[in-house]
Structure formats: C-alpha cells, structure tokens
C-alpha positions in Angstrom: 112.5 131.2 141.0 112.8 127.5 140.8 113.9 125.6 138.3 112.9 122.4 137.4 115.4 119.6 136.8 115.8 117.9 134.1 119.0 115.6 134.9 121.4 113.4 132.8 123.7 111.7 135.1 126.8 110.4 134.2 129.1 108.0 135.7 130.8 104.7 135.8 132.2 102.9 139.1 130.5 101.9 142.0 131.9 105.3 143.8 128.9 107.1 141.2 126.0 104.6 142.5 125.6 106.1 145.7 125.1 109.6 144.5 123.2 108.6 141.7 120.7 106.4 144.4 120.5 109.4 146.2 119.2 111.8 143.5 116.5 109.7 142.6 115.8 109.0 146.1 115.8 112.7 146.7 112.5 113.0 144.3 115.3 114.5 141.3 113.9 113.4 137.4 116.9 111.4 135.9 116.5 111.4 132.5 119.5 109.6 131.2 122.3 108.2 132.1 125.9 108.1 130.0 128.3 105.3 131.5 131.7 103.4 129.8 130.7 101.0 127.3 131.1 97.1 128.8 134.5 95.6 128.7 135.9 92.3 129.2 137.1 91.9 132.9 139.0 89.5 135.0 140.5 86.1 134.4 137.9 85.1 131.8 138.0 88.2 129.9 133.5 87.9 130.4 132.4 91.0 129.4 131.2 92.8 132.4 129.0 96.2 133.0 129.9 99.2 134.4 128.2 99.5 138.2 126.3 102.4 137.2 125.0 100.6 134.3 123.8 97.5 136.3 121.9 100.6 138.9 120.6 102.0 135.7 119.0 98.5 134.0 117.3 97.4 137.2 115.4 100.6 137.9 114.6 100.6 133.9 116.4 103.8 133.0 117.4 104.6 129.9 121.3 104.3 129.2 124.4 105.4 126.6 127.7 104.3 126.3 129.3 106.3 123.7 132.8 105.1 122.8 133.5 108.8 121.1 131.3 111.8 123.0 131.9 113.9 119.9 129.8 111.3 117.9 127.3 113.0 116.2 124.8 110.5 116.6 125.5 110.4 120.5 125.2 114.0 120.7 121.8 113.8 118.4 120.5 111.3 121.5 121.7 113.1 124.3 120.3 116.8 122.8 116.9 114.2 122.5 116.8 113.4 126.2 115.9 117.2 126.7 118.3 117.4 130.1 118.9 121.1 131.5 121.6 120.1 133.8 124.0 117.1 133.4 125.7 115.7 136.8 129.2 114.1 136.4 130.9 111.0 138.8 133.8 109.0 138.2 133.8 109.8 134.6 136.3 111.2 131.8 136.9 114.1 130.4 134.2 115.7 128.3 134.5 117.6 125.4 133.0 121.4 125.4 129.8 120.7 123.0 128.9 118.1 125.7 129.3 120.5 129.2 128.0 123.0 127.6 125.1 121.7 126.2 122.1 122.1 129.5 120.9 125.7 129.9 121.9 125.3 133.9 125.7 123.5 133.1 127.5 120.4 134.4 128.9 119.7 137.4 131.4 117.8 138.7 131.7 115.9 142.2 135.2 115.3 142.9 137.1 113.5 145.9 139.1 116.4 147.1 139.1 119.7 148.8 139.6 121.2 145.2 141.7 122.9 143.9 144.3 120.6 145.6 144.7 117.2 144.7 143.3 117.9 141.3 143.4 114.4 138.9 142.7 110.4 138.6 143.5 109.5 141.5 142.6 112.2 144.8 141.8 109.6 147.8 145.0 107.1 147.4 147.4 110.7 147.3 145.4 112.3 150.0 146.5 109.3 152.2 149.7 108.7 150.9 150.6 112.2 151.2 150.1 111.4 155.0 146.8 114.3 155.2 144.7 113.9 158.1 142.0 115.6 156.4 140.2 115.6 153.0 136.8 116.0 151.1 134.5 116.4 148.4 133.6 119.2 145.9 131.1 119.8 143.7 131.8 122.2 140.6 131.0 123.5 137.2 132.8 122.0 134.4 135.4 123.8 132.0 137.7 123.0 129.3 140.3 122.4 131.7 140.2 118.9 134.2 139.4 119.9 137.8 139.4 123.9 137.5 136.4 124.8 137.0 134.4 127.4 139.7 133.6 125.3 143.4 129.8 125.6 144.3 130.0 123.3 147.6 133.1 121.5 149.4 132.6 119.1 152.7 135.2 118.3 154.7 136.2 114.8 155.8 138.8 113.3 158.4 141.6 110.4 157.8 142.3 108.6 160.6 145.7 107.4 161.3 145.4 103.9 160.1 142.5 104.2 157.0 143.2 103.3 153.8 141.7 104.6 150.6 139.5 101.5 150.6 137.7 102.7 154.2 138.0 106.5 153.0 136.6 105.7 149.6 133.2 104.6 151.3 133.4 107.6 153.5 133.3 109.9 150.9 131.4 108.0 148.6 128.7 108.9 150.8 129.6 112.5 151.9 129.7 113.3 148.2 126.4 111.9 147.4 124.8 113.9 150.2 127.0 117.3 148.8 125.6 116.7 145.2 121.8 116.5 146.7 122.6 119.8 148.6 124.0 121.3 144.8 120.9 120.2 143.1 118.9 121.9 146.3 120.8 125.2 145.1 120.6 124.7 141.5 116.7 124.1 141.5 116.1 127.2 143.9 118.5 129.7 142.2 121.0 130.2 144.3 124.1 129.3 143.5 127.2 131.5 143.8 130.0 129.3 142.4 133.7 130.6 143.6 135.9 131.0 141.1 139.6 128.2 141.6 142.2 130.7 143.4 145.3 130.6 141.6 147.9 129.0 143.5 150.9 127.7 143.1 152.8 124.6 145.0 149.4 122.4 144.5 149.4 119.3 145.2 148.4 116.7 142.7 146.3 113.6 142.4 148.7 111.9 139.7 147.9 108.8 138.0 148.8 105.8 139.8 150.9 103.3 137.7 153.4 100.8 138.1 156.3 103.1 139.1 154.5 105.3 142.1 153.1 102.3 143.6 156.4 100.6 144.2 157.8 100.4 147.8 161.2 102.3 148.0 162.5 100.6 151.1 165.0 103.8 151.8 162.1 106.5 152.8 161.1 106.6 156.6 158.6 103.7 157.9 155.7 106.0 157.9 155.8 107.1 154.4 156.4 103.4 153.5 153.2 102.9 156.0 151.2 105.7 154.2 152.1 104.3 150.8 150.8 100.8 151.8 147.7 102.1 152.8 147.1 104.5 150.6 146.8 101.8 148.0 145.3 99.2 149.6 142.7 97.6 148.2 143.4 99.0 144.9 145.7 99.0 143.1 148.1 98.1 145.8 151.7 99.3 146.7 154.3 96.0 145.6 158.1 95.4 146.0 160.3 92.6 144.7 161.4 89.7 146.7 164.4 88.7 147.0 164.2 85.0 148.6 167.4 83.0 148.4 168.9 82.4 144.6 165.3 82.2 142.9 164.8 85.1 140.8 163.1 88.2 142.9 159.6 87.9 142.5 156.6 90.9 142.6 154.5 90.9 146.2 151.3 93.2 146.7 150.9 94.3 150.0 147.1 95.2 151.6 147.7 95.6 154.9 150.9 96.1 157.5 151.8 98.1 160.6 154.2 99.9 161.6 156.9 100.3 164.3 159.2 103.1 164.6 163.0 102.3 166.1 166.7 101.7 164.9 166.9 98.7 162.7 169.9 96.6 163.6 169.7 95.0 159.7 169.9 96.6 156.4 166.6 98.1 154.2 164.4 95.7 152.9 165.6 93.0 155.1 163.4 90.2 156.2 163.3 89.0 159.6 161.2 86.5 161.0 159.7 85.5 164.7 157.2 84.4 166.5 155.2 84.0 163.0 155.9 88.1 162.8 157.6 89.1 159.8 159.2 92.5 159.4 160.9 94.3 157.0 163.6 96.8 158.1 163.4 100.8 157.1 165.5 103.7 157.7 164.2 104.2 161.0 162.2 101.0 161.9 160.2 98.3 160.2 157.2 97.4 158.4 155.2 94.5 159.9 153.5 92.1 157.1 149.8 91.4 157.9 148.3 90.3 154.5 150.5 89.7 151.5 149.9 88.3 147.7 152.2 86.6 146.5 152.6 85.7 142.9 150.1 83.2 141.9 148.3 83.0 145.1 146.0 84.6 146.6 145.7 87.2 148.9 146.7 85.7 152.5 147.2 86.7 156.3 151.1 86.4 156.9 150.4 83.3 159.2 148.6 81.2 156.1 151.6 82.7 154.0 154.4 80.6 156.1 152.5 77.9 156.7 153.6 77.2 152.7 156.3 79.3 152.2 159.6 79.8 153.0 161.4 82.3 153.5 165.1 81.9 152.8 168.2 83.2 155.2 168.8 87.0 153.8 166.0 87.1 152.0 165.7 90.7 151.5 162.6 92.9 149.8 164.1 95.7 146.9 
C-alpha cells in the first residue's frame, strides 16, 4: 500500500538545507518547517535567521520556531499541520510527545555509520580518530540519542588529507540522497528497520569544547594532524603560543602539513627556516600553513611572518 506523505521537516544549519531542497525537488509535500529561534550572532550581535528558515522563506513554506518543544501552543500548531511523517536533520532532541505524533513516525539523518559516533560531532570525531570511512544513517527516533532502529545507511570514504569542512559537504550531499531513498521506502511501505546492536566499546562523538580541541604536542604527529584537520574550519584546534617574555596567547590552526622524522628540539619548539614554520612533536613536525593569531584574521604563514616576529625559543604549549 502506498502512503501519501505529508512531511514536517525539522532542522537548523546549512547541513540540513541540502536535504530539504532534495525532498522538495523530488516532489514530496512539506507542510511545515521547525527550526531554531532567531539569535544574535557575530561581533555586531545582529539577529540572524537559521539557514533552514532563510531557505524556507524564499519558498513561502510555513515556519515554526519554538523555544520550548513541549509548549502547548506549539504542539497544537504542529498537530494542525496534519503531517504523517517528520524528518529531522541537525536539529535537537525531541520530546516523546513530538516524535510520536505522526502516524508514520519520525526519522533522523545522522552523519555517521551508527551505532558508532552517536552524539553531537560525528564528522569531527571520525577524522580526529583517524577513520578512513564514515557515512550517513537514517533511523527512527526513540527516547534516547541516536539509538533508534536503522532504516538505511550509506558509506563515504575519508581521504588522507580531508578536513571536517570537505567531509561535511560530502556527507551533506550523500545524506540528502539517503533521505529521499528513505522517503521512497516509507511511501511504498517497504521499510524494514533494524534494531541497533548493543555493542561494547562503541566510538562516541562527544560535544566539542575548549579542552578536547586543544592540541597536546606530546601526541604523535599523526594524532595532532588528525585533530587539526578534524576541527577545520570549525571550531578549530588551538594552542597557547609562548613568544619571548610576553604572556602566552591563543592560536587557532586551520591548515597544516605533517612531516614524520626525528626532531632535534623539545616538543612544541618552533623552528623557522625559509619562510617555513615547523612545530616539533614526539616523532616529527607539524608544518604551519594557515593560522589565526588573537585579534587578527585567518592568515597564511607567509603573511604572518611579514608582520609578526617569532622570538628565539618561542614555543607552543
């Protein structure tokens, strides 16, 4: 039996926009969108709309922006949309009263091959942990985070020098197609969801914070390289720079190269030669290509050297 789908789409960032666009381009009816409230952002604290809201307004789609997903007025508005399916991409945890509302259920797109990398930052952690593949998963939402029955998965390779930005774009495109494939299965009544295995030792996509994005120069060159590319271009890996007698400052790392070898200086030492800046690690060097100093824009190391002097014995801490 074929189900006529009436879809409510829930999402906020750019990652969700490609999926929403693909749903519409494939002729599915989207009766409403749920996205985050407008928020001040940037240095000027100007109120900004989410990427999903901007896209929706361009296409005259109805938008709801609840601050409380259990609010009675919001729940009534959601019921009035009369959807029979909800699709969630990069939104937030839903209360049971919301995800149980449509007759065909609520499914989520997650940027990993579940059950590994449940959590807030699956794209980043796959690279940080040195994975060579990841993927996208659609699954029916249940009461826990990223634990529901799997509908479909699609594998994506991680290239040796890939960063989080390029992997994000690959997964965004793959995920948009996977969601449409999932809609086709639900529409045709051919879904056979698989319960996620309860395995020990699963890899987790922990929320990123100041502690787990700081570079530990006592790690191997490869581990540091993976951390930097796994956090670029956002939120970026960082380190303290001790330059001469000045107080240490916070430096962000966007683009680096690695060199395996035997360093002849202490871990964290900065070596400058022929406009090349190397930082010593346990088993080699991280070669700086693009960084950001406090109060400055993101710059190539050549531009940094034109206006910034690294003192003798300067060091990354």
